[in-house]
LUMTOR-806127 format. One record per residue (C-alpha): residue in three letters; x, y, z. Coordinates in steps of 0.2 Angstrom, whole numbers. Example, Ala and Ser with C-alpha at 12.3 -4.5 7.8 and 13.67 -1.06 7.14 Angstrom:
<pts>
PT  residu      X      Y      Z
PT     ALA     62    -22     39
PT     SER     68     -5     36
</pts>
This chain:
<pts>
PT  residu      X      Y      Z
PT     UNK    629    327    519
PT     UNK    644    323    507
PT     UNK    642    310    494
PT     UNK    654    296    491
PT     UNK    668    303    480
PT     UNK    674    294    464
PT     UNK    690    289    472
PT     UNK    681    280    487
PT     UNK    670    271    475
PT     UNK    685    265    465
PT     UNK    693    259    481
PT     UNK    677    250    486
PT     UNK    675    242    469
PT     UNK    693    235    470
PT     UNK    690    228    487
PT     UNK    674    220    482
PT     UNK    683    212    467
PT     UNK    697    205    478
PT     UNK    685    199    491
PT     UNK    675    190    477
PT     UNK    691    181    471
PT     UNK    694    175    489
PT     UNK    676    169    491
PT     UNK    676    160    475
PT     UNK    693    151    478
PT     UNK    690    133    482
PT     UNK    708    131    489
PT     UNK    702    143    503
PT     UNK    693    135    518
PT     UNK    674    138    518
PT     UNK    674    148    534
PT     UNK    686    161    526
PT     UNK    676    161    510
PT     UNK    660    165    520
PT     UNK    669    179    530
PT     UNK    674    186    513
PT     UNK    656    186    508
PT     UNK    651    195    524
PT     UNK    664    208    521
PT     UNK    658    211    504
PT     UNK    640    215    511
PT     UNK    648    226    525
PT     UNK    658    237    513
PT     UNK    643    238    500
PT     UNK    632    245    514
PT     UNK    641    261    513
PT     UNK    628    275    509
PT     UNK    629    293    503
PT     UNK    621    300    519
PT     UNK    636    299    530
PT     UNK    627    292    544
PT     UNK    629    275    552
PT     UNK    634    267    536
PT     UNK    647    280    531
PT     UNK    661    273    520
PT     UNK    673    275    535
PT     UNK    662    265    547
PT     UNK    659    251    534
PT     UNK    678    251    531
PT     UNK    682    250    549
PT     UNK    670    235    551
PT     UNK    678    226    537
PT     UNK    695    229    544
PT     UNK    689    220    560
PT     UNK    682    206    551
PT     UNK    697    203    540
PT     UNK    709    204    554
PT     UNK    701    190    562
PT     UNK    704    180    546
PT     UNK    723    184    546
PT     UNK    724    176    563
PT     UNK    716    159    557
PT     UNK    729    146    556
PT     UNK    720    137    541
PT     UNK    721    153    531
PT     UNK    732    149    515
PT     UNK    747    161    512
PT     UNK    740    168    496
PT     UNK    724    172    504
PT     UNK    732    180    519
PT     UNK    743    191    506
PT     UNK    727    196    497
PT     UNK    718    201    513
PT     UNK    733    212    518
PT     UNK    731    220    502
PT     UNK    713    223    505
PT     UNK    717    230    522
PT     UNK    729    242    515
PT     UNK    715    248    503
PT     UNK    702    249    517
PT     UNK    713    260    527
PT     UNK    713    273    513
PT     UNK    694    276    515
PT     UNK    689    291    524
PT     UNK    673    302    525
</pts>
């Protein structure tokens, strides 16, 4: 199976950094911060074996989780903007 390439690792690192900023922002509701933490765990579960935890599968799971946040009426505008940026990065991840 193919290993995760450097470009994908860089994208994942950037996603994790942005999600960490959301999860540590006290101006963001707690449920959204918790969902950001869950998304971090999901994207970091990507492994090199290309199986169930392939980068594309993990990215797809993250996209589903984060799209739910964007529908939350309590989501601050700056957080929603950051999530849209993260979604754009997630869509770049391929196997």
